[in-house]
N, C-alpha and C positions, 0 to 999 in steps of 0.2 A: 509639800515638795513631791514632784512626780517621781515615782520609782523608775529607775533606768530600765527595768525589765518590762515596763509598760510601753516602751517605745521601741520601734524597730531599730536594728543595728545599722541599716542603710535604707535610704529612700531615694529613688531616682529623681534627678532634677527635672524641672518642667521642660527644659531644653532637651534632655536625653529622652524623655517620654515622647516628646513631639517628633524627635528624629528616629524613633525606633521603627524597625520593619513592621512590628506588630501593629503600630498605629496606622501606618500606610496600608497594611493589609485590611484592617477594619474599615477604613474609609473606602477602599476599593470594593469590599464586600457589601457595604451599605448601598453603594451606588448600583452594584450588580444585581442585588436581590431585594432592594427596597426594605431593608431591616435597619433597626437602630442598635448600634454596638458601641455604647459610650465608654466601656472599659473592659478589662480582661474577663471579669465574671460574666458579662453579657456575651462576649465572644465565645467563651467556653460553653455557656448554656445553648447558644445557637448551634455551635459545632456538634453538640451531642443530639440536639433535637432535630437538626436538619443536616444529617451527615452528607447527603449527596451534594447539597449546595456548598458545604464546607470543603469537601475534598476536590470539587471542581475549582474552587477558589485557590486552594493550595497548588493545584496543577497550573492554573493561570499565573498566579503570583510568582511561582518558581520557574516559569517559562520552560516547562517541560517540553523537550523535543520528542515528538511522536504524534500519532493519530489517536485522539481520545475516544472517538465513537460516541454514539448516542446514549447507550445505557451506562449508568454509573454504578448501580448496585442491584444485583438480583439475589433472591432468597435472603433478603436483609434481616430476616427474623431468625435465621439459623446460625447457631454456633456449635460446632463448625458447620460449614456448608455455604456461607455467604460468598458471593463472587463479586469482586470489585472490577469495574471497567472491563466487562467481558468482551467488548468489541474493540478494545484499544490495541495498539501495537507501538512498541518503542524499543530502544536499545539503551541499557544502563550505561555502558561505557561511553556512548555518544553524548550522553548528558553530562558526563564528568570531563569530557575532552572538548568542551565548547570553545576554548580559547587556543590559539596557536601563536600567541605573541611572545615577546622576549622576557616578559615578567616571570618572577619565580613561581613555579608550580609546586615544587618540593624542595625543602631544605632538609639535610640529613646530618645529624651528629651521631657518630658511634662512640659513645663516651667522649673522652677528649683525645681519641686516637685518629678518628676519620671525620672529615667534614667535606660535604660537597652539596651541589644544588643542581636542579634541572629547571630550565625554563619550560613554559607551556609548549613551545614548539619542539623542544628537545624531548619532552615527555611524549608528545604525539608521535614523533618519528620512532622513538623506542618501542612504543606499543605497536605501531605499524609493522616493524620488523619482527617482533615477537609473534604477533598474530599470524603473519605470513608463514613463519616457521612452523607454527602449530598446524596451520592448514596443510602445509606440505607433508606433514607427518600423518595426515589423515584425521585430524581432530575435527569433529562436527558437533553441532548443538546436542546437548545432553551428555556428552563425554565429561568426565571429571578431570580437573587439573588440580593437583595438590601442591602445596607449598610447605616445606619444612624449613622455614626461613626466619631470620631476624626481621625487625621492623625497619626495613630499608627500602630505597626507591625501587629496586628490582622486584620486590614483592608486589608493589602497587602496579608496576608495569605488567607483570604476569597476570594479575587479576583482571586488569582492563583488557588485555589481549584475549583472555578466555571469554570475558563477557561480550566482547565485540562479535564473537562467533556464536555465542549462545551456549558455550560450554559452562559447566558448573564448577565454581571455585571453592576449594576447601583448604584450610590451613591449620598448622600447629607450630608452636614456637620450638626452637632448637634445644631448649632445655628439657623437652620431653625425652624420656628414655625410649629404647627400642620398642618395648611392649606397649607403652602409652601411644606411640605412633601407630603401631599395628592395630591396636584396639579401635582406632579411629579410621585410618585409611584402609584398613583391611575390610571394613564394612562398605566403604564407598567405591573401592576398586578404581583408583585413578589410572588414566592412560599415560599421563605425564606427571613427573615429580620434579619440582624445582627445589633446590637446596643450596644453602651457602656452605662454603668449606669450613666454617666455624664462626665464632662470635667473640666479642669482648665482654667480660663481666668483672667489674671491680679491678680494672687494669690487668686482668689476666686473659690470655688467649685460650679459648676452649675449642678444641678441634671437633668437627662434626663428621669427618669423612669415615671414621671407623664405624660409628653408629649407622651412617647412611648405607654403607655396604651391607650391614646386617639387615637393615630394613628392606632394601630393594630385593635381596635374595628371598624374602618372604612375602613379596607383593607381586605375584605373577601377572597382574593386570598391567603393570608398568612397562611401556614400550620405549620410553626415553627418559633419562635422568639428565636434567640440565643443572650443572654446577656453577654457582655464582662465586667468583673470587672476592674475598673480603679480608681474611686475616693471613693468608699465605701467598707468597710470591710465586712458588712453583707447586705443581699438582701432579700427583700420580693417581690416575683414575682406573688403573688396571684391575683393582679389586672390586670395582663398582659396576655391575652389569648395566649395559645400555647407556653409559655415561658419556656426556660431552660437555665441554666448557661452554658457557653462555656465548662467548664471542664466536665460537665455531658454529653453534646452533643457529645464530641469526645471520652469519656472514653472507650466505647466498642472497640475502634480502637487504643488504646494507644500504642500497640506494633507494629503497622504497619509501615513499612519503605519504601515501594515502591508505586509509583503513576502510575495509568493507564492513559496515555495521549492519548485521542481520536485524531486520525488524521482527520482533517477537511478541507473543501475547503478554499482557500485563502480568499474568501469573506464571510466566516462564521461570523455571528454577534458576536462581543466581548463585546462592551460597548453600553449602551444607555446613551447619554449625554443630558443635558437640556440647552436650551437657558435661558437667564436671567429672562425672564418672566415679564419684566416691562411693556410690551404692551399687556399683556393677558396671558392666560395659557401657560406655557413654551412649546416650541417645543421640541419633543423627537427625537434627532438626533442619528441615528444608525451607528456605526463605525465597520468595519470589522477587524478581527484579523491580516490578512496578511498586510493590508494597514497600520495599526497602528505600527506593528512591523518593517516593512521596513522603514517607514518614521521616526520613532523614532531612529532606528539604524543609519540612515543617519544623523539626527540632533545631536545625541549624539557623534558619532564617528568622523564625518567629520566637522561639523560646531562648535561643542563644544570641540573637541579634547579629548574626554573621553577615557581613556586607562584602561586596566585591573588594578584593585587596586586603582583607583582614588576614591575619596570620595565626592559624589555629593549631594548637598543640594539645595532645593528650598522651600521657605516659601510659603505654600499653604494649603488650606483646601481640604477636600474630595468632596466639591461641585464645585471645579474649575478644568478645564482640565489640569492645570499644575501638579496636583497630578498624573493623568494618564501618563503624560509625564515623570515625575520624576521616577515612578516605573519601567519604561522601561529601565532605566539605568542598571538594573541587566543584561539585554541582552548584554550590552557592557562590562560586567565584573566589574562594579563599585559597591562600597558600598553605600547604600542609607542612608543619614543622615536625619531622620525625626524629625520634631519639631511640637508640637501642643500647642496653647495658644497665648498669646500676645507677639509680638516681642519687646514690650516696658516694659516688666516686670522688676522691679528693676530700675536700672538707665538707661535703654534703650540699654544696651550693651550685652544682653544675646546671641544674634546671633553671635556676635564676640567672646564671651566667647566660644561658641560652635565651631566656626571655629578654634580657637587656640587649644582647648582641643582635638579635633578629627582630626586634620590635614586636614581640608577641602580643596579640590582642586577647587571646583566649587561652588560659592556662588550665589544662585538665589534669587531674591527679586523683589520688585515692585518699580516703579518710585516714588510712594507716600512715601514709606519707606525711600528712599534715600533723598527725599525732607524734610521729617520730621526730620531725624537725622542731616541734614545740618542746619535746623532752630534752633535746640537745641545745635548746635556747638559741636557735638560729633567728636572726633579726634581719630578714631581707630588705625591709624598708630602709634600714640604716646603711646597708652595704651595696645595694643595687638600685639602678634607676628603672623603675617599673611603670613609668608614666604611660606607656602604651597599653598596659593590661587593663581591659574593661571588665573582664569576667574571669572568675575562678570557679572551676567545676570540680566536684568531688563525687566519687561513687565507689563501689566495691563493698562497702559496709556503711552503716549509719554514721553520719558526721555528728559527733556529740556537741552539746552547747559550748563546752570549753574550747573546742576547736574553732567554732565561730568566733569566739572572743579573740583567740590567738591570731586568726587571719586578719581581722580588722585592726588589731593592736600592733602586730609585728610584720605583716606583709604589706597591706595597703588598706587605707580607710575608705577610699572612694572606689568601690568595686562591687559588682553584683556577684555575690557568693551563692552559687547554685549547687545544692546537694541534689543528686539525681538518682533515680532508681528504676530499674526495669529488668533487662536481662537478655541472655542468649536466646531465651524462648521467643522473644518478640523482636530481637536485634535492635532494640530501641528502649524507650522509657515509658512507664506509666505515669510517673510523677517527676517533676523537674523544675527548672528555673523559669523566670519571666523577667525581662528587662524593664517592665513598666510597673512591677509590684515591689513593695518593700520586702526586706529580708528580716525575718524574725528569728531570734536566737533559738537554735536547735530545730528549726522547722524547714522542711522542703516547701518551696514557695507555692506550688500549685499542681493541679492535675493536668495531664497533657491535653492539648486541644484535640478534639475529635475522639477522645477516650472517655467512655462512660464509666469512670473509676468510682468505686464506692467501697464502703467497709461494711461487712456483714457480720452479724453474730452467728452463733452455731446453728440457729434455726433459719438462717438465710434472710434475716430482716436487717435493713439498713440501720446503722447506729451512728450517733455523733457524740463526741466526748468520751467514748469508750473504745477499748481496744478490740479489734476483730480481724477478720480475714480481708485482705485486699482483693477486690474482684473487679471485673470489667463486664458490664451487663449488655453491651452491644458490640457487634463486630467492628473491626478496624483493619485497614489494608495490610498492616505488618504482621497479622497473625500468620503463623507458619502454614504452608500449604500441605504439610504433613510431616511424617517421619520417614526416613529412608527404610526400605524393607518392612513397611507396615501397610500392606496392600488394602486391608479392610478398614484402616484407620482406628483400630481398637486401642493401640498403644497411645495414640495421640489423644483420643477421647478420655482415656483413663488418666492421663497426665494432668489435664486441666479442667475437665467438665464432669468428673465423677462426683465431686462434692456438692455442687449446686447445678441443677439441670439448666442447660442453655446459658450458663454463666461461666466466664473464665475465672477460675480460682487460682491465684498466682502463687500462693504459699508464703506470703509475707504477713506478719503480725503487725498491725499498725492502727493508727487512729487519725481522724480528721480533727484539726484544731479549731478554736474559735475564730482564727484568722482565715480559715479556708485552706490552710496549709496541711501538711501531713508529717507525722513522725513514724518512722519505721522502728519497730521494737525487736527486729530479728526475724529469722525464718520461723514459720509456724510449725514446721516439723521438728524444730529444735526447742520449741517453747517448753518451759518447765511447768510442772503441774503438781507442786506439793500441796497435799490436802485438797486437791480438786480445784485449786486457784491457778489460772493461767498467768505465767510471768514471762515477759520477753527477755531474752538473754541480753539484749543491748542495754536494758535498764541497769543491769548489774555491771556490765563493762564500763559504762559511763562513770560510775562511782569509783570502781576499783582503780581504773587507769588514771584517775586524777592524782593518785598518790605518787610522789616522785620516785619512790623505790620500785614501782611496778612498771615494767616495760610493756607487757601485754598479758592477757589472761584468756582463759576459756572456761566456760561453765557448762555443766551437764546435770541432768536429773538422773540419780541412781535409784534403781528399785531397791527398797529397803524396808523390811519388816511390814510388808503389806501396803506400803505407801511409796512415795517418791521423796527423796531428800536431795537438797541442792549441794553439789560438790564443786568447789572452785579451785582451779589450778592457776598459779601465777608464775610468770617468768620475771625475775628481778634483774636489776642492774648488775653488771659484772662484779663479782666478788662479794655480793650481798647474800645473806642467808635469812630465811624466814624464821622468825622467833615468835614467842608468845605475844610480845608487845606489838609487833607488826600485824599479827593475826587479829589482835583486838582492835587495832585501828582500822583494818580493812572491814571487819564486821560492823564497827560503829559507823563508818562512813556510809555503808549500805543501809543500815538501820535508820540513820538520821535523815537520809534523802529518799528512801523508798518506803518499804513497810517491813515489819518483822518477818513476813513470809519470804522476803527476798534474801534474808541473811543465810549464808551457806552453813550447812552442818559441818562441813569439812573444808579447810583451806590447806592446800598442799603446794609445794614448790616443785617446778619442773624446769628442765634445762632449755626447752624450746616448745613452741606451739606449732602443731602441724597445719599446713596451709595448702590450698590448691595452687596451680600454676598462676592463677590470676590474683592470688593473695588473700583469698577468703579462708577464714578459719573453718575447720571441719568438726563441728560439734558432734555430728552423728558418728563419725569415725572414732572419735575419742570415747563416746558412749558405748560403742560396740566393743572396743578394747576392754573397757572397765567391766563390762558384762560378759567378758570372755567369749564374745561372738566374733566371727570373721569380719575383717574389713575387705570388701569385695574387690577393690581396685586401688591398691596402693600406688600404682603407676600414675594415677591422677594427681598425686601429691608432689609439691615442689621439694618437700623435705620429709620423705617417708620415715627416715630414721628417728624423727621426733616421736613417733608412736611408741618407741621403746620405753620412753619415760613413763608412759601410762600403763604399759604392760607391767612395769615394775610396781605400779601403784594399784594393780587390779585387786589386791587384797587391801581394801581401804580401812578395815577394822571398824570399830564402833565409835 
């Protein structure tokens, strides 16, 4: 009898494989270049060995609007330093505003309080008015336009208007505190700041105008504040310098219907993104228009199989790179399904209500959300019609094998479940899904096309079947063009290229599986090292969070008696207390399913686990607290008060 673990959880049908964009892309590339590409592995090998052919094919398959030029890659052996499409010119916004028809471009739900939609023609006109208002204000290419906004249509409009001019867009979500915003926008010095009057979260109205006034008074670069109405009917802007309501800002251009799209170099700056900032002031990472466009077109069309008319959703805020990734779906002809607020509003099924009501084809979420709905025993396949959903995507942290089981058992059995991983650093993915490959339990399906992803040991040698550092050994178009205020590039080189010469070292601890997939075991800077043995934190979380009593956990290595010992903190279900019996079961679960080295020396209960705004747990911040070292930027945390639980535990005893 065949063990169920020896079989994939899902395999695409012959028909689905034949109909996939990836299949059409391979046939087109075979004809174009005279190569044989019978399956994904062959396509990936060719994409890495012949990057110029591959990225030209992505340009052509994605029907990029622009002038490509003759040269594809110069200084292709340098990282950093390679230049892609050095003779090209294009406009990012023009490529996302291809259509002007009456079909849905954007659908928006603000929890269950606000619902609206914009057609492609309405979106185009809204961008035209906003862009004209920016030009009238004196905005030119290279100026920064900042958004302190929820994930709503006006944020997309502002970004596209900025990109049409060649201005650089940067954003933060409205749950950031004043200092968190200043730590970001204070570095990039925006000329215009767009902000909503507030937002909804868990059926509560959260006002933003007070914080906005404090922020603007400390941002002398800002010449205009554009306030977007969302939660209030009336507005008093007298306390906010340079403020005007959106309707007044665009009113002089109400009848405008055309956009002037500046044609710009491939590497013209498009976005400034920010690192999480938990180890100091956030790094300002600059991404170029051409790189983001090509990489996102590749990931949407080839890896996610997004087709014109598909309806793509990702639960994200405007402070997370998944927002930038999502909005690029317009270039692939998709309708964007935006949601802002709590995904657990009501009975926790609002996102599945959205999927059913709007015919969602791609459902994007986080590993934490999937774990949370599994723990409350949500069964969407019994309560919702999810017939249109073809793909479920998860990121933010490793998706554990038990969550794979839950998705196929309780959400939908015939779906491509794609765990994806990359980051703000590359505004995209190193490893992700594939519509023509099977899904194996607990594994990310594949490496990104055009991405020379490998796993290195400490000596810089490729390894298989062993854990090591995730690296990329060749340049790719979505590499940052640099960091803001880093004129000699030293901070950029230190961040990614110091560990291995001329190789991007991403900071993930992972392994390549026998199926060619990948498993991420956590961040390498949070890797535990008891007795000199490297242990990925995700290996422990997987075992601990299988227990019904444990909602979530965080593990650190504590310096102890000349070595490192593993200390585990657990957040339990409401009303439960950690006792000796539960500690024993936690340790036994870890011992039975990993190794004795993984078993924590101490297991302690805390009331909450600190997280970044994008939901990632912050092991390094907890480790600093336990070692009585400062946490450099608590403003980066969504719940900084959670650190107090660990300060109380700083004396952990023996």
